All heavy atoms as a GROMACS GRO file, in nm:
protein
  574
    1SER      N    1   0.083  -0.119   0.000
    1SER     CA    2   0.000   0.000   0.000
    1SER      C    3   0.088   0.124   0.000
    1SER      O    4   0.188   0.132   0.069
    1SER     CB    5  -0.090  -0.002   0.122
    1SER     OG    6  -0.154   0.121   0.138
    2ASN      N    7   0.043   0.226  -0.073
    2ASN     CA    8   0.122   0.349  -0.078
    2ASN      C    9   0.068   0.455   0.017
    2ASN      O   10   0.119   0.565   0.020
    2ASN     CB   11   0.129   0.403  -0.221
    2ASN     CG   12  -0.005   0.444  -0.275
    2ASN    OD1   13  -0.104   0.445  -0.202
    2ASN    ND2   14  -0.011   0.478  -0.401
    3GLY      N   15  -0.037   0.423   0.092
    3GLY     CA   16  -0.092   0.515   0.188
    3GLY      C   17  -0.178   0.624   0.129
    3GLY      O   18  -0.221   0.713   0.199
    4THR      N   19  -0.206   0.617   0.000
    4THR     CA   20  -0.287   0.718  -0.065
    4THR      C   21  -0.434   0.700  -0.026
    4THR      O   22  -0.486   0.590  -0.029
    4THR     CB   23  -0.273   0.710  -0.217
    4THR    OG1   24  -0.137   0.728  -0.250
    4THR    CG2   25  -0.358   0.815  -0.286
    5CYS      N   26  -0.499   0.807   0.008
    5CYS     CA   27  -0.640   0.803   0.045
    5CYS      C   28  -0.716   0.899  -0.046
    5CYS      O   29  -0.671   1.010  -0.074
    5CYS     CB   30  -0.657   0.846   0.190
    5CYS     SG   31  -0.827   0.844   0.246
    6THR      N   32  -0.830   0.854  -0.092
    6THR     CA   33  -0.911   0.939  -0.178
    6THR      C   34  -1.058   0.922  -0.144
    6THR      O   35  -1.100   0.816  -0.099
    6THR     CB   36  -0.888   0.908  -0.327
    6THR    OG1   37  -0.972   0.993  -0.404
    6THR    CG2   38  -0.919   0.764  -0.361
    7ASN      N   39  -1.135   1.025  -0.160
    7ASN     CA   40  -1.279   1.016  -0.140
    7ASN      C   41  -1.352   0.982  -0.268
    7ASN      O   42  -1.472   0.961  -0.267
    7ASN     CB   43  -1.332   1.148  -0.084
    7ASN     CG   44  -1.288   1.169   0.059
    7ASN    OD1   45  -1.272   1.074   0.134
    7ASN    ND2   46  -1.268   1.293   0.096
    8ASN      N   47  -1.281   0.978  -0.380
    8ASN     CA   48  -1.341   0.942  -0.508
    8ASN      C   49  -1.320   0.793  -0.530
    8ASN      O   50  -1.210   0.750  -0.555
    8ASN     CB   51  -1.276   1.021  -0.621
    8ASN     CG   52  -1.295   1.170  -0.603
    8ASN    OD1   53  -1.400   1.213  -0.563
    8ASN    ND2   54  -1.192   1.247  -0.630
    9PHE      N   55  -1.428   0.716  -0.520
    9PHE     CA   56  -1.416   0.572  -0.530
    9PHE      C   57  -1.473   0.523  -0.662
    9PHE      O   58  -1.589   0.544  -0.690
    9PHE     CB   59  -1.490   0.504  -0.414
    9PHE     CG   60  -1.481   0.355  -0.418
    9PHE    CD1   61  -1.363   0.292  -0.386
    9PHE    CD2   62  -1.590   0.278  -0.456
    9PHE    CE1   63  -1.352   0.154  -0.391
    9PHE    CE2   64  -1.580   0.142  -0.462
    9PHE     CZ   65  -1.462   0.079  -0.428
   10ASP      N   66  -1.388   0.460  -0.741
   10ASP     CA   67  -1.431   0.396  -0.865
   10ASP      C   68  -1.426   0.247  -0.840
   10ASP      O   69  -1.319   0.187  -0.839
   10ASP     CB   70  -1.339   0.436  -0.980
   10ASP     CG   71  -1.376   0.368  -1.110
   10ASP    OD1   72  -1.470   0.286  -1.112
   10ASP    OD2   73  -1.309   0.396  -1.211
   11ARG      N   74  -1.540   0.186  -0.818
   11ARG     CA   75  -1.542   0.044  -0.780
   11ARG      C   76  -1.485  -0.046  -0.888
   11ARG      O   77  -1.436  -0.154  -0.859
   11ARG     CB   78  -1.683   0.000  -0.742
   11ARG     CG   79  -1.782   0.002  -0.856
   11ARG     CD   80  -1.923  -0.029  -0.804
   11ARG     NE   81  -2.015  -0.031  -0.913
   11ARG     CZ   82  -2.052  -0.140  -0.977
   11ARG    NH1   83  -2.004  -0.256  -0.941
   11ARG    NH2   84  -2.136  -0.133  -1.077
   12ASN      N   85  -1.487  -0.002  -1.012
   12ASN     CA   86  -1.430  -0.084  -1.119
   12ASN      C   87  -1.277  -0.076  -1.122
   12ASN      O   88  -1.212  -0.161  -1.180
   12ASN     CB   89  -1.488  -0.044  -1.253
   12ASN     CG   90  -1.636  -0.077  -1.260
   12ASN    OD1   91  -1.676  -0.186  -1.224
   12ASN    ND2   92  -1.717   0.016  -1.304
   13ALA      N   93  -1.220   0.024  -1.057
   13ALA     CA   94  -1.074   0.037  -1.053
   13ALA      C   95  -1.010  -0.077  -0.975
   13ALA      O   96  -0.894  -0.110  -0.999
   13ALA     CB   97  -1.035   0.170  -0.993
   14VAL      N   98  -1.082  -0.139  -0.883
   14VAL     CA   99  -1.024  -0.248  -0.804
   14VAL      C  100  -0.989  -0.368  -0.891
   14VAL      O  101  -0.908  -0.451  -0.852
   14VAL     CB  102  -1.114  -0.291  -0.687
   14VAL    CG1  103  -1.136  -0.177  -0.591
   14VAL    CG2  104  -1.245  -0.349  -0.734
   15VAL      N  105  -1.044  -0.376  -1.010
   15VAL     CA  106  -1.014  -0.486  -1.101
   15VAL      C  107  -0.868  -0.480  -1.145
   15VAL      O  108  -0.803  -0.584  -1.161
   15VAL     CB  109  -1.108  -0.481  -1.224
   15VAL    CG1  110  -1.066  -0.584  -1.328
   15VAL    CG2  111  -1.252  -0.503  -1.181
   16THR      N  112  -0.814  -0.362  -1.159
   16THR     CA  113  -0.677  -0.345  -1.210
   16THR      C  114  -0.572  -0.353  -1.101
   16THR      O  115  -0.453  -0.355  -1.131
   16THR     CB  116  -0.663  -0.211  -1.284
   16THR    OG1  117  -0.688  -0.105  -1.191
   16THR    CG2  118  -0.761  -0.202  -1.399
   17LEU      N  119  -0.610  -0.360  -0.975
   17LEU     CA  120  -0.515  -0.363  -0.864
   17LEU      C  121  -0.474  -0.507  -0.834
   17LEU      O  122  -0.496  -0.558  -0.725
   17LEU     CB  123  -0.577  -0.298  -0.740
   17LEU     CG  124  -0.621  -0.154  -0.754
   17LEU    CD1  125  -0.695  -0.108  -0.630
   17LEU    CD2  126  -0.502  -0.064  -0.782
   18THR      N  127  -0.411  -0.572  -0.929
   18THR     CA  128  -0.383  -0.715  -0.917
   18THR      C  129  -0.262  -0.747  -0.828
   18THR      O  130  -0.244  -0.861  -0.791
   18THR     CB  131  -0.359  -0.778  -1.055
   18THR    OG1  132  -0.253  -0.708  -1.121
   18THR    CG2  133  -0.487  -0.771  -1.139
   19GLY      N  134  -0.183  -0.649  -0.792
   19GLY     CA  135  -0.066  -0.674  -0.709
   19GLY      C  136  -0.089  -0.655  -0.561
   19GLY      O  137   0.005  -0.662  -0.483
   20ILE      N  138  -0.212  -0.634  -0.520
   20ILE     CA  139  -0.239  -0.608  -0.379
   20ILE      C  140  -0.259  -0.738  -0.302
   20ILE      O  141  -0.299  -0.840  -0.357
   20ILE     CB  142  -0.363  -0.518  -0.361
   20ILE    CG1  143  -0.486  -0.584  -0.422
   20ILE    CG2  144  -0.340  -0.382  -0.420
   20ILE    CD1  145  -0.615  -0.512  -0.391
   21SER      N  146  -0.231  -0.732  -0.174
   21SER     CA  147  -0.259  -0.848  -0.089
   21SER      C  148  -0.360  -0.813   0.020
   21SER      O  149  -0.418  -0.900   0.082
   21SER     CB  150  -0.130  -0.900  -0.024
   21SER     OG  151  -0.072  -0.799   0.056
   22SER      N  152  -0.383  -0.682   0.039
   22SER     CA  153  -0.479  -0.637   0.139
   22SER      C  154  -0.551  -0.515   0.084
   22SER      O  155  -0.488  -0.420   0.038
   22SER     CB  156  -0.406  -0.601   0.268
   22SER     OG  157  -0.497  -0.555   0.365
   23LEU      N  158  -0.682  -0.519   0.091
   23LEU     CA  159  -0.764  -0.410   0.039
   23LEU      C  160  -0.863  -0.369   0.147
   23LEU      O  161  -0.941  -0.451   0.195
   23LEU     CB  162  -0.838  -0.456  -0.087
   23LEU     CG  163  -0.927  -0.355  -0.159
   23LEU    CD1  164  -0.845  -0.236  -0.208
   23LEU    CD2  165  -0.999  -0.422  -0.275
   24ILE      N  166  -0.858  -0.243   0.188
   24ILE     CA  167  -0.949  -0.190   0.290
   24ILE      C  168  -1.040  -0.090   0.222
   24ILE      O  169  -0.993   0.010   0.169
   24ILE     CB  170  -0.872  -0.125   0.406
   24ILE    CG1  171  -0.781  -0.228   0.472
   24ILE    CG2  172  -0.968  -0.064   0.506
   24ILE    CD1  173  -0.685  -0.170   0.573
   25LEU      N  174  -1.168  -0.118   0.223
   25LEU     CA  175  -1.266  -0.032   0.154
   25LEU      C  176  -1.364   0.030   0.253
   25LEU      O  177  -1.485   0.018   0.239
   25LEU     CB  178  -1.341  -0.114   0.048
   25LEU     CG  179  -1.257  -0.168  -0.066
   25LEU    CD1  180  -1.338  -0.262  -0.154
   25LEU    CD2  181  -1.198  -0.055  -0.148
   26TRP      N  182  -1.312   0.095   0.354
   26TRP     CA  183  -1.397   0.165   0.449
   26TRP      C  184  -1.438   0.300   0.392
   26TRP      O  185  -1.369   0.360   0.312
   26TRP     CB  186  -1.324   0.191   0.579
   26TRP     CG  187  -1.282   0.070   0.656
   26TRP    CD1  188  -1.326  -0.059   0.640
   26TRP    CD2  189  -1.188   0.067   0.762
   26TRP    NE1  190  -1.264  -0.141   0.728
   26TRP    CE2  191  -1.178  -0.067   0.805
   26TRP    CE3  192  -1.110   0.162   0.823
   26TRP    CZ2  193  -1.095  -0.106   0.908
   26TRP    CZ3  194  -1.028   0.124   0.926
   26TRP    CH2  195  -1.021  -0.008   0.968
   27ASP      N  196  -1.553   0.346   0.436
   27ASP     CA  197  -1.601   0.480   0.400
   27ASP      C  198  -1.607   0.504   0.250
   27ASP      O  199  -1.575   0.611   0.201
   27ASP     CB  200  -1.515   0.589   0.467
   27ASP     CG  201  -1.526   0.586   0.617
   27ASP    OD1  202  -1.636   0.554   0.668
   27ASP    OD2  203  -1.426   0.614   0.684
   28THR      N  204  -1.644   0.401   0.177
   28THR     CA  205  -1.665   0.416   0.034
   28THR      C  206  -1.814   0.399   0.006
   28THR      O  207  -1.880   0.322   0.074
   28THR     CB  208  -1.584   0.312  -0.047
   28THR    OG1  209  -1.615   0.182   0.002
   28THR    CG2  210  -1.436   0.339  -0.036
   29PRO      N  211  -1.867   0.467  -0.093
   29PRO     CA  212  -2.011   0.467  -0.117
   29PRO      C  213  -2.061   0.352  -0.204
   29PRO      O  214  -2.153   0.367  -0.280
   29PRO     CB  215  -2.032   0.601  -0.187
   29PRO     CG  216  -1.908   0.620  -0.265
   29PRO     CD  217  -1.798   0.565  -0.177
   30PHE      N  218  -2.001   0.235  -0.192
   30PHE     CA  219  -2.041   0.126  -0.278
   30PHE      C  220  -2.133   0.028  -0.207
   30PHE      O  221  -2.134   0.020  -0.085
   30PHE     CB  222  -1.917   0.051  -0.329
   30PHE     CG  223  -1.850  -0.029  -0.222
   30PHE    CD1  224  -1.882  -0.163  -0.205
   30PHE    CD2  225  -1.758   0.028  -0.139
   30PHE    CE1  226  -1.822  -0.237  -0.104
   30PHE    CE2  227  -1.698  -0.045  -0.038
   30PHE     CZ  228  -1.730  -0.177  -0.022
   31THR      N  229  -2.210  -0.044  -0.283
   31THR     CA  230  -2.291  -0.153  -0.229
   31THR      C  231  -2.270  -0.280  -0.311
   31THR      O  232  -2.309  -0.388  -0.267
   31THR     CB  233  -2.441  -0.118  -0.230
   31THR    OG1  234  -2.479  -0.083  -0.362
   31THR    CG2  235  -2.470  -0.002  -0.135
   32ASP      N  236  -2.209  -0.268  -0.426
   32ASP     CA  237  -2.186  -0.383  -0.515
   32ASP      C  238  -2.036  -0.412  -0.518
   32ASP      O  239  -1.957  -0.331  -0.566
   32ASP     CB  240  -2.237  -0.350  -0.655
   32ASP     CG  241  -2.213  -0.463  -0.754
   32ASP    OD1  242  -2.180  -0.576  -0.710
   32ASP    OD2  243  -2.226  -0.438  -0.874
   33ILE      N  244  -1.997  -0.529  -0.468
   33ILE     CA  245  -1.856  -0.565  -0.464
   33ILE      C  246  -1.818  -0.669  -0.570
   33ILE      O  247  -1.708  -0.722  -0.569
   33ILE     CB  248  -1.815  -0.614  -0.324
   33ILE    CG1  249  -1.898  -0.735  -0.283
   33ILE    CG2  250  -1.824  -0.501  -0.223
   33ILE    CD1  251  -1.849  -0.803  -0.157
   34THR      N  252  -1.908  -0.695  -0.665
   34THR     CA  253  -1.878  -0.795  -0.768
   34THR      C  254  -1.755  -0.763  -0.852
   34THR      O  255  -1.690  -0.856  -0.900
   34THR     CB  256  -1.999  -0.820  -0.860
   34THR    OG1  257  -2.043  -0.697  -0.914
   34THR    CG2  258  -2.111  -0.888  -0.786
   35PRO      N  259  -1.714  -0.634  -0.870
   35PRO     CA  260  -1.590  -0.611  -0.944
   35PRO      C  261  -1.469  -0.678  -0.880
   35PRO      O  262  -1.371  -0.707  -0.948
   35PRO     CB  263  -1.575  -0.459  -0.944
   35PRO     CG  264  -1.715  -0.409  -0.938
   35PRO     CD  265  -1.784  -0.507  -0.846
   36LEU      N  266  -1.474  -0.706  -0.751
   36LEU     CA  267  -1.364  -0.776  -0.686
   36LEU      C  268  -1.342  -0.915  -0.745
   36LEU      O  269  -1.230  -0.966  -0.746
   36LEU     CB  270  -1.389  -0.788  -0.535
   36LEU     CG  271  -1.390  -0.658  -0.456
   36LEU    CD1  272  -1.427  -0.685  -0.311
   36LEU    CD2  273  -1.256  -0.587  -0.465
   37LEU      N  274  -1.447  -0.976  -0.797
   37LEU     CA  275  -1.434  -1.109  -0.857
   37LEU      C  276  -1.351  -1.105  -0.984
   37LEU      O  277  -1.292  -1.206  -1.023
   37LEU     CB  278  -1.572  -1.168  -0.889
   37LEU     CG  279  -1.660  -1.199  -0.769
   37LEU    CD1  280  -1.795  -1.250  -0.816
   37LEU    CD2  281  -1.593  -1.298  -0.676
   38ASN      N  282  -1.346  -0.990  -1.049
   38ASN     CA  283  -1.270  -0.976  -1.172
   38ASN      C  284  -1.123  -0.940  -1.148
   38ASN      O  285  -1.048  -0.925  -1.242
   38ASN     CB  286  -1.335  -0.872  -1.263
   38ASN     CG  287  -1.472  -0.915  -1.307
   38ASN    OD1  288  -1.495  -1.031  -1.335
   38ASN    ND2  289  -1.565  -0.821  -1.312
   39ASN      N  290  -1.086  -0.926  -1.022
   39ASN     CA  291  -0.947  -0.895  -0.988
   39ASN      C  292  -0.872  -1.028  -0.980
   39ASN      O  293  -0.886  -1.103  -0.884
   39ASN     CB  294  -0.938  -0.820  -0.856
   39ASN     CG  295  -0.796  -0.781  -0.822
   39ASN    OD1  296  -0.704  -0.860  -0.836
   39ASN    ND2  297  -0.779  -0.660  -0.775
   40THR      N  298  -0.792  -1.056  -1.081
   40THR     CA  299  -0.721  -1.184  -1.088
   40THR      C  300  -0.610  -1.197  -0.984
   40THR      O  301  -0.556  -1.305  -0.964
   40THR     CB  302  -0.661  -1.204  -1.229
   40THR    OG1  303  -0.572  -1.095  -1.257
   40THR    CG2  304  -0.771  -1.212  -1.334
   41GLY      N  305  -0.577  -1.088  -0.916
   41GLY     CA  306  -0.473  -1.092  -0.815
   41GLY      C  307  -0.521  -1.130  -0.677
   41GLY      O  308  -0.442  -1.161  -0.589
   42LEU      N  309  -0.654  -1.126  -0.654
   42LEU     CA  310  -0.707  -1.163  -0.523
   42LEU      C  311  -0.720  -1.314  -0.512
   42LEU      O  312  -0.785  -1.377  -0.596
   42LEU     CB  313  -0.843  -1.098  -0.499
   42LEU     CG  314  -0.844  -0.951  -0.464
   42LEU    CD1  315  -0.987  -0.899  -0.455
   42LEU    CD2  316  -0.770  -0.925  -0.333
   43GLY      N  317  -0.662  -1.369  -0.409
   43GLY     CA  318  -0.669  -1.514  -0.392
   43GLY      C  319  -0.620  -1.557  -0.256
   43GLY      O  320  -0.626  -1.480  -0.159
   44ASP      N  321  -0.570  -1.677  -0.248
   44ASP     CA  322  -0.530  -1.739  -0.123
   44ASP      C  323  -0.433  -1.651  -0.044
   44ASP      O  324  -0.330  -1.609  -0.096
   44ASP     CB  325  -0.465  -1.875  -0.153
   44ASP     CG  326  -0.447  -1.957  -0.028
   44ASP    OD1  327  -0.534  -1.952   0.060
   44ASP    OD2  328  -0.345  -2.026  -0.019
   45GLY      N  329  -0.471  -1.620   0.079
   45GLY     CA  330  -0.386  -1.541   0.167
   45GLY      C  331  -0.408  -1.391   0.161
   45GLY      O  332  -0.353  -1.317   0.241
   46ASP      N  333  -0.488  -1.343   0.066
   46ASP     CA  334  -0.518  -1.200   0.056
   46ASP      C  335  -0.635  -1.164   0.148
   46ASP      O  336  -0.708  -1.252   0.194
   46ASP     CB  337  -0.552  -1.162  -0.088
   46ASP     CG  338  -0.433  -1.179  -0.182
   46ASP    OD1  339  -0.318  -1.172  -0.134
   46ASP    OD2  340  -0.455  -1.202  -0.302
   47SER      N  341  -0.653  -1.035   0.172
   47SER     CA  342  -0.763  -0.994   0.258
   47SER      C  343  -0.834  -0.871   0.202
   47SER      O  344  -0.772  -0.785   0.140
   47SER     CB  345  -0.713  -0.964   0.399
   47SER     OG  346  -0.624  -0.855   0.400
   48VAL      N  347  -0.964  -0.867   0.225
   48VAL     CA  348  -1.049  -0.754   0.188
   48VAL      C  349  -1.129  -0.717   0.312
   48VAL      O  350  -1.194  -0.802   0.373
   48VAL     CB  351  -1.145  -0.791   0.072
   48VAL    CG1  352  -1.244  -0.677   0.046
   48VAL    CG2  353  -1.068  -0.824  -0.054
   49ASP      N  354  -1.122  -0.591   0.350
   49ASP     CA  355  -1.193  -0.545   0.470
   49ASP      C  356  -1.300  -0.445   0.429
   49ASP      O  357  -1.271  -0.335   0.384
   49ASP     CB  358  -1.095  -0.481   0.567
   49ASP     CG  359  -1.159  -0.449   0.701
   49ASP    OD1  360  -1.283  -0.433   0.708
   49ASP    OD2  361  -1.084  -0.438   0.800
   50ILE      N  362  -1.422  -0.487   0.442
   50ILE     CA  363  -1.538  -0.402   0.417
   50ILE      C  364  -1.626  -0.401   0.542
   50ILE      O  365  -1.748  -0.405   0.535
   50ILE     CB  366  -1.618  -0.449   0.292
   50ILE    CG1  367  -1.648  -0.599   0.300
   50ILE    CG2  368  -1.545  -0.414   0.165
   50ILE    CD1  369  -1.736  -0.651   0.189
   51SER      N  370  -1.558  -0.397   0.658
   51SER     CA  371  -1.627  -0.417   0.785
   51SER      C  372  -1.724  -0.305   0.821
   51SER      O  373  -1.803  -0.322   0.914
   51SER     CB  374  -1.527  -0.439   0.898
   51SER     OG  375  -1.438  -0.332   0.909
   52ASP      N  376  -1.722  -0.195   0.750
   52ASP     CA  377  -1.821  -0.092   0.779
   52ASP      C  378  -1.945  -0.107   0.691
   52ASP      O  379  -2.034  -0.024   0.693
   52ASP     CB  380  -1.761   0.048   0.764
   52ASP     CG  381  -1.730   0.087   0.621
   52ASP    OD1  382  -1.706  -0.004   0.539
   52ASP    OD2  383  -1.728   0.207   0.590
   53LYS      N  384  -1.952  -0.216   0.616
   53LYS     CA  385  -2.068  -0.244   0.530
   53LYS      C  386  -2.139  -0.370   0.579
   53LYS      O  387  -2.080  -0.459   0.637
   53LYS     CB  388  -2.023  -0.268   0.385
   53LYS     CG  389  -1.945  -0.156   0.325
   53LYS     CD  390  -2.034  -0.037   0.295
   53LYS     CE  391  -1.956   0.070   0.222
   53LYS     NZ  392  -1.955   0.196   0.292
   54ARG      N  393  -2.267  -0.377   0.554
   54ARG     CA  394  -2.347  -0.493   0.593
   54ARG      C  395  -2.386  -0.569   0.466
   54ARG      O  396  -2.452  -0.514   0.379
   54ARG     CB  397  -2.470  -0.450   0.669
   54ARG     CG  398  -2.559  -0.567   0.710
   54ARG     CD  399  -2.676  -0.521   0.790
   54ARG     NE  400  -2.625  -0.473   0.919
   54ARG     CZ  401  -2.699  -0.414   1.008
   54ARG    NH1  402  -2.826  -0.392   0.985
   54ARG    NH2  403  -2.647  -0.373   1.122
   55PHE      N  404  -2.345  -0.694   0.459
   55PHE     CA  405  -2.380  -0.780   0.347
   55PHE      C  406  -2.440  -0.909   0.402
   55PHE      O  407  -2.378  -0.976   0.483
   55PHE     CB  408  -2.256  -0.814   0.263
   55PHE     CG  409  -2.198  -0.696   0.192
   55PHE    CD1  410  -2.094  -0.623   0.246
   55PHE    CD2  411  -2.248  -0.656   0.069
   55PHE    CE1  412  -2.040  -0.514   0.182
   55PHE    CE2  413  -2.195  -0.548   0.002
   55PHE     CZ  414  -2.091  -0.477   0.059
   56CYS      N  415  -2.557  -0.944   0.356
   56CYS     CA  416  -2.624  -1.065   0.403
   56CYS      C  417  -2.632  -1.167   0.290
   56CYS      O  418  -2.685  -1.137   0.183
   56CYS     CB  419  -2.766  -1.033   0.450
   56CYS     SG  420  -2.771  -0.917   0.585
   57GLY      N  421  -2.578  -1.283   0.312
   57GLY     CA  422  -2.586  -1.389   0.212
   57GLY      C  423  -2.530  -1.348   0.077
   57GLY      O  424  -2.584  -1.383  -0.026
   58ASN      N  425  -2.423  -1.274   0.078
   58ASN     CA  426  -2.366  -1.220  -0.045
   58ASN      C  427  -2.284  -1.326  -0.117
   58ASN      O  428  -2.184  -1.374  -0.063
   58ASN     CB  429  -2.282  -1.096  -0.012
   58ASN     CG  430  -2.236  -1.023  -0.135
   58ASN    OD1  431  -2.154  -1.075  -0.208
   58ASN    ND2  432  -2.290  -0.906  -0.157
   59SER      N  433  -2.323  -1.360  -0.238
   59SER     CA  434  -2.253  -1.464  -0.313
   59SER      C  435  -2.111  -1.423  -0.351
   59SER      O  436  -2.022  -1.507  -0.363
   59SER     CB  437  -2.332  -1.504  -0.437
   59SER     OG  438  -2.343  -1.395  -0.527
   60THR      N  439  -2.086  -1.292  -0.368
   60THR     CA  440  -1.951  -1.246  -0.398
   60THR      C  441  -1.858  -1.275  -0.281
   60THR      O  442  -1.746  -1.322  -0.300
   60THR     CB  443  -1.951  -1.095  -0.430
   60THR    OG1  444  -2.035  -1.072  -0.542
   60THR    CG2  445  -1.811  -1.045  -0.461
   61ILE      N  446  -1.903  -1.249  -0.160
   61ILE     CA  447  -1.822  -1.279  -0.042
   61ILE      C  448  -1.796  -1.428  -0.034
   61ILE      O  449  -1.684  -1.472  -0.008
   61ILE     CB  450  -1.890  -1.226   0.086
   61ILE    CG1  451  -1.888  -1.074   0.086
   61ILE    CG2  452  -1.822  -1.282   0.211
   61ILE    CD1  453  -1.965  -1.009   0.197
   62ASN      N  454  -1.898  -1.510  -0.059
   62ASN     CA  455  -1.881  -1.655  -0.056
   62ASN      C  456  -1.780  -1.700  -0.160
   62ASN      O  457  -1.697  -1.788  -0.132
   62ASN     CB  458  -2.016  -1.725  -0.079
   62ASN     CG  459  -2.114  -1.698   0.032
   62ASN    OD1  460  -2.075  -1.666   0.144
   62ASN    ND2  461  -2.241  -1.711   0.003
   63THR      N  462  -1.784  -1.642  -0.278
   63THR     CA  463  -1.689  -1.679  -0.384
   63THR      C  464  -1.547  -1.639  -0.346
   63THR      O  465  -1.453  -1.718  -0.362
   63THR     CB  466  -1.728  -1.614  -0.518
   63THR    OG1  467  -1.860  -1.658  -0.553
   63THR    CG2  468  -1.631  -1.651  -0.628
   64LEU      N  469  -1.531  -1.518  -0.295
   64LEU     CA  470  -1.398  -1.472  -0.256
   64LEU      C  471  -1.340  -1.561  -0.145
   64LEU      O  472  -1.223  -1.599  -0.151
   64LEU     CB  473  -1.402  -1.326  -0.209
   64LEU     CG  474  -1.423  -1.222  -0.318
   64LEU    CD1  475  -1.451  -1.085  -0.256
   64LEU    CD2  476  -1.304  -1.214  -0.411
   65THR      N  477  -1.421  -1.594  -0.046
   65THR     CA  478  -1.370  -1.678   0.063
   65THR      C  479  -1.338  -1.819   0.013
   65THR      O  480  -1.242  -1.880   0.060
   65THR     CB  481  -1.468  -1.686   0.182
   65THR    OG1  482  -1.595  -1.731   0.138
   65THR    CG2  483  -1.482  -1.550   0.248
   66SER      N  484  -1.412  -1.868  -0.085
   66SER     CA  485  -1.380  -2.000  -0.141
   66SER      C  486  -1.249  -1.998  -0.221
   66SER      O  487  -1.187  -2.102  -0.242
   66SER     CB  488  -1.495  -2.052  -0.228
   66SER     OG  489  -1.502  -1.982  -0.350
   67GLN      N  490  -1.208  -1.878  -0.263
   67GLN     CA  491  -1.080  -1.861  -0.334
   67GLN      C  492  -0.965  -1.834  -0.236
   67GLN      O  493  -0.854  -1.808  -0.278
   67GLN     CB  494  -1.090  -1.746  -0.435
   67GLN     CG  495  -1.186  -1.774  -0.547
   67GLN     CD  496  -1.211  -1.652  -0.635
   67GLN    OE1  497  -1.175  -1.540  -0.601
   67GLN    NE2  498  -1.272  -1.675  -0.749
   68GLY      N  499  -0.994  -1.836  -0.106
   68GLY     CA  500  -0.890  -1.818  -0.005
   68GLY      C  501  -0.874  -1.676   0.044
   68GLY      O  502  -0.784  -1.647   0.122
   69VAL      N  503  -0.960  -1.585   0.000
   69VAL     CA  504  -0.953  -1.445   0.042
   69VAL      C  505  -1.021  -1.432   0.179
   69VAL      O  506  -1.132  -1.483   0.198
   69VAL     CB  507  -1.020  -1.351  -0.060
   69VAL    CG1  508  -1.015  -1.206  -0.013
   69VAL    CG2  509  -0.956  -1.366  -0.197
   70ASP      N  510  -0.955  -1.367   0.272
   70ASP     CA  511  -1.012  -1.340   0.403
   70ASP      C  512  -1.094  -1.212   0.392
   70ASP      O  513  -1.037  -1.104   0.375
   70ASP     CB  514  -0.902  -1.325   0.507
   70ASP     CG  515  -0.954  -1.291   0.645
   70ASP    OD1  516  -1.069  -1.327   0.677
   70ASP    OD2  517  -0.880  -1.228   0.721
   71VAL      N  518  -1.226  -1.223   0.400
   71VAL     CA  519  -1.314  -1.107   0.385
   71VAL      C  520  -1.373  -1.072   0.522
   71VAL      O  521  -1.438  -1.156   0.585
   71VAL     CB  522  -1.429  -1.135   0.285
   71VAL    CG1  523  -1.516  -1.012   0.269
   71VAL    CG2  524  -1.373  -1.179   0.149
   72THR      N  525  -1.350  -0.948   0.566
   72THR     CA  526  -1.406  -0.899   0.690
   72THR      C  527  -1.522  -0.807   0.655
   72THR      O  528  -1.504  -0.712   0.579
   72THR     CB  529  -1.300  -0.820   0.770
   72THR    OG1  530  -1.187  -0.903   0.790
   72THR    CG2  531  -1.354  -0.774   0.902
   73TYR      N  532  -1.639  -0.836   0.710
   73TYR     CA  533  -1.757  -0.756   0.679
   73TYR      C  534  -1.859  -0.766   0.792
   73TYR      O  535  -1.849  -0.854   0.878
   73TYR     CB  536  -1.820  -0.801   0.547
   73TYR     CG  537  -1.877  -0.941   0.549
   73TYR    CD1  538  -2.015  -0.963   0.562
   73TYR    CD2  539  -1.794  -1.052   0.538
   73TYR    CE1  540  -2.066  -1.091   0.565
   73TYR    CE2  541  -1.845  -1.179   0.540
   73TYR     CZ  542  -1.979  -1.199   0.554
   73TYR     OH  543  -2.031  -1.326   0.556
   74GLU      N  544  -1.956  -0.677   0.791
   74GLU     CA  545  -2.063  -0.675   0.889
   74GLU      C  546  -2.165  -0.780   0.850
   74GLU      O  547  -2.219  -0.777   0.741
   74GLU     CB  548  -2.128  -0.536   0.894
   74GLU     CG  549  -2.237  -0.522   0.996
   74GLU     CD  550  -2.185  -0.528   1.140
   74GLU    OE1  551  -2.076  -0.475   1.166
   74GLU    OE2  552  -2.256  -0.587   1.223
   75ASN      N  553  -2.191  -0.874   0.938
   75ASN     CA  554  -2.283  -0.982   0.907
   75ASN      C  555  -2.388  -0.997   1.017
   75ASN      O  556  -2.417  -1.106   1.062
   75ASN     CB  557  -2.207  -1.114   0.888
   75ASN     CG  558  -2.297  -1.226   0.836
   75ASN    OD1  559  -2.398  -1.200   0.774
   75ASN    ND2  560  -2.260  -1.347   0.863
   76ASN      N  561  -2.441  -0.888   1.065
   76ASN     CA  562  -2.549  -0.901   1.162
   76ASN      C  563  -2.679  -0.855   1.098
   76ASN      O  564  -2.727  -0.747   1.115
   76ASN     CB  565  -2.516  -0.831   1.294
   76ASN     CG  566  -2.546  -0.684   1.297
   76ASN    OD1  567  -2.622  -0.633   1.216
   76ASN    ND2  568  -2.490  -0.613   1.391
   77CYS      N  569  -2.732  -0.943   1.018
   77CYS     CA  570  -2.852  -0.912   0.939
   77CYS      C  571  -2.978  -0.943   1.016
   77CYS      O  572  -2.985  -1.037   1.088
   77CYS     CB  573  -2.850  -0.993   0.811
   77CYS     SG  574  -2.700  -0.962   0.717
   0.00000   0.00000   0.00000
């Protein structure tokens, strides 16, 4: 991580961030995380933290975790 912070969130930009091992998406205005599935760099041992969002029965989260990604999110539905 380069420590850069921005308030302008392009959810499709995460597709091109294939060299990351940890992605923290707090305080972003998104509700659809399916672009993460198109990021070929996310896999076993990587982590995604969307703990300030609530997702119930989200198939994208299930797919990411089945690929070995540690996904932290709000699950009190």
